[in-house]
N, C-alpha and C positions, 0 to 999 in steps of 0.2 A: 899672396899665398904661393908657395913654391909648387912646381909641378914635378911629378916623378917621371924621369926619362925612361921610356920603354925602348929597349934595344931592338934594332932591326934584326929579324931572323937571319938575314944574310950575313950579319956580323958575328953570329954565334959560331963556335967551333962545330964543324960538321961531325956528326957521330957515325954516319954510315955513308959509304959511297953507293950510289944507286944506279943500276943499269936496267934498261927496258929492252926486251926482246919482243918485237911486234909493235910497231908504231901505228896501231889502229886508233880508234877513238878513245879507248880506255887508258892505255899505258901512259901517254904523255900527261894526261890530267892527273893521274896518281903521282907521277914523278914530280910535277909542279907542286902538288899538295905536300909531298914529303920535303921538297926544297923549302917551302914556307915554314916547315917545322924544324928546319936546321940541318937537314941532310943534304947531300950533294950529288945531284945527277952527273954521271961521268961518261955514259955511253948509251947509245940507242941504236937499234937495228930496225930497218924497214926495207921491204922489197918493192912495193908498188910506188909509182910516182906520187899517188895521193898520200901514202904514209910518209914518204920522204918530205913532202911539203908540210905535212902536219907536224912532223918532228922539228923542222926548221922554224915553224911558227911558234910552237909551244915551248920548245927547248932550244932557243937559237944559238947558245954557246956550247951545246953538247955535241960532240962528234958522232957522226953516223958511221958505224963499224959493223963487221959481220957478227953474228950471234956469239961465236966462240970468244971473240975479243971482248964482247960485253961482259961475259962471265969472268974473263981474265982481270977486268978492271974493277968490278963491283963487289961490295960486301953483301948487298941485297939486290937480287935479280928478280925483276917482275916479268913473268911470262904472260904476255897479254895477246895471245893468239886465239884463233877460233877453236872451239871445243874439239872438233875432229882432228885438228892438227896437233893438239897438245901431247898426246901419248908418244907419237913418233918423234916429236921435237925433244922431249925429255930423254927418251931412249938414245937418240943420236948424240945429244950433248954428253950424256954419261959415258957412252961407248968411246967417244973420241977423247976422253980425258979432260973435257972443258970444266967439269964440276970440281970445285975445291972443297976439301974438308972444312967444316965450320961455316961455310957460306950459306946465307939465308936465301932460299929459292921459293918464291911465292907465285902461284898462278891465280888468275882472276876468273876462271871458269865457274859458272854456277853448277854445271852438271857434275863435276868431279870434286871429290874430297882430296885428302892428302895422299891417298894410296897411289894415285897416278904419278906421284913424284918418287915412288919407291926406287927407280933406277938411280936417281940423284941421291936418295937417302943412303943407298948402299955405297955410294961414292963418298959419303961423309957429309953431305949437305943437310941443312935443317929445313924440312918441308913445311910450307904453309899454304892453305887455300883461303884466299881473301876475295870474296865476290861482292862487289858493290851492287846493291839492289837499286840500280838507277839506269835510266836510258841516257846515252851519251851522244853529243853532237860533234865532238872533235874540235871544239873551240874552248876559249877561256871560260865560258859560262859554266862548263862542266866542273871546274874547280870550285865555284861558288855553290853548285848544287850538292857537292859532297858534304857540305855542312849539315849535320844531322841525318845523313844518309845511313841506312842500315847496311851492314856488311854480313853476309853469311860466312862465318869463320869455322874452319875445320883444321885441326893440327894435332900432333901428338900432345899428350897431357903436359909434358915438360916444356912445350913451346907455347902453351895456351896464353900465358901472360904476355909473352913477346908479341904474339899475333894480335892480341887485343890492344896492346900499346900502340902498335903501328896503325891500326885502324883509328884509334882515338887521335893520333897525331895528324892523320889525314882529315880530321873533322867528322869522322863517321861514328856510328854506334855499333859495336860488335854484337852479333847475335850468334850464339853457338849452335851449329848444325852438326849432328852426328854423321859419321861417314856413310852409313847405310841409308840415311834420309836425304842425302844430297840430290838424287834424281827427282824425288818427290818435291823437295823444296824448289828446285829449278822449274819443274812443270807448273807449280803453282804461280810462280812469277810470270812465266810465259803466258799462261792462261789469262792472267789479269792484264798485263802490260802490252804484250805483243798483239793479242786479239783486240784489245781496246783500240789500237791504232787502226786496224782493219775496219772495225765497226764505225769509228768516227769518219774515216775516209769514205766509206760507202754512204754514210748518212749525208755527208756534204755533197757528194755527187748527186744523190737523189733530190736534195733540196735545190741544187742548181737546175736540175731537170724540171723541178716544180716552179721555177721562176724566181727563186730567192737569190738576190744579188750578192748578199754577204752571209753565206751559210756559217762561216766561222763565228761571226758576231752573234748570230742567232743561237748557235749551239753552245757557245762559251758559258754563259750564265746557267743554262739548263744542265749541261753536263757537269759543270762545277758543283752545282747544288746536288745533283744525283750522286756524284762521287762522295761528297761530304756526308750526305745522308746514309749512304751505304756503309761507309767506314764507321759511322757513329752507331747505326742501328741494324746493320746486316739485313736479313730478309724482311724485317719490318718496314724497310724503306721501299719495298716493291710497290710500284704504281702502274697505271696504264691498262690497256684493254685486256691483256692476258690475265693479269692479277685480278681484274674485276669480273672476268668471265664473259666479256663482250664478244661472243663468237661471231656475230655479224660483222663487227669492225675488223676482226682478225681476218675473216674471209675476204673482206674488201681489200685489206692490205696485200694479201697474197695475190689477188687478181691484178692489182696495180703493178706489183713487182714483176709478175709474169709478163706483163705487157711492156714495161719500161726498162726493167733491169733483171732479166731472168737469172743472171749469174748470182744474184743475192738471195734467191728463194730458199735454197738449201740451208744457208746460214740462218735466215729468219726463222725457218721452221725448227731448226735444232735449238736455237736460243728460246723460242716460244715454248717448246716442250719442256726445256729445263726450267724455265720460269714458272710454268704451270705446275710442275712437280713440286717446286719449292713453295709456291703460294699455297698449294693444297696442304702440304706438310705442316705449314705454319698457320693454318686456319684463315688465310687471307682470301682464298678462292673457295666459294661455297660449292660443296659437292654437287648440288643440283644444277649449277651452271657449268661445272667442269665437263659434264658428259658431251654437251653440244660443242664446247670449245675443243676438246680432244678429238671429237669427230672431224671437225674442220681441219685440224692439224694432220690427222691421219689421212684424210682425203688429199690434202696438199702434198703429203709425202708420197702417196701412191702415184700421183700425177708426175711428181718430180722424178721418181725412180723409174717410171714407165715410159710415158710418151714424150717427156720433155728433157731429154738427156742434157741439153745445153744449159739447164738450170742447175746442174750439179756444181 
């Protein structure tokens, strides 16, 4: 039986030259993904030593140059800088004449849509907002994680197909987000992903304090199941003492946290109140049990806000 030869992507004619401004954790991974799809990274810029090392590791044959030179060399420019830096960077590149007419300029900020690129648009560029809904490590593993990763995509209607095509080439799944909904979209992702890291880190610290030698091994199956259940069932997946209305258990938790980790009390109370509200609304928490539970949480809040300022 004859086998069909699959050409190496590196052997395909490059369709776009790609430049990266900001060699943080995101930019090099996206550039590598585009390279695997047949495009050609030609320039990258980075300021810190860490970003320069990352660029050398992920894109070893790509020259490190100033941002203006990245735009000079590339058909597609990825602006992968922090949210607060992005507007000034775009304005500066446009004012200095670095932006070329017909050039694709894409940023990866979750907060902003395409309008932040208006200075580049006025200079003739084609603006795209392509935000990967993924946490990045700055290593090659990020390229693998992009497979099936959702991207929040915002662009002018005439560029929608081009934006979606680039996402698909990077292995992602495009999800259209309107310009006015970008801040809400980004807040939702931060609420889930960023706060999850804090919660898990606090939980591991408390388990170590309780004598658990391998808190990661203990939490892994539990949190994996909880995440899977939540994604499948939403609020119906709620379990634990708050959802059951076990006011005594919750009071004991608060007391232990005050003694051993007062910095976690405010977060525990806030999440417990939010959980109680959702459990009540969905009929999981019986109203007759909710009164004592909410009383415990209110008492804990009063003590946190009043006499124990270090628990904030």
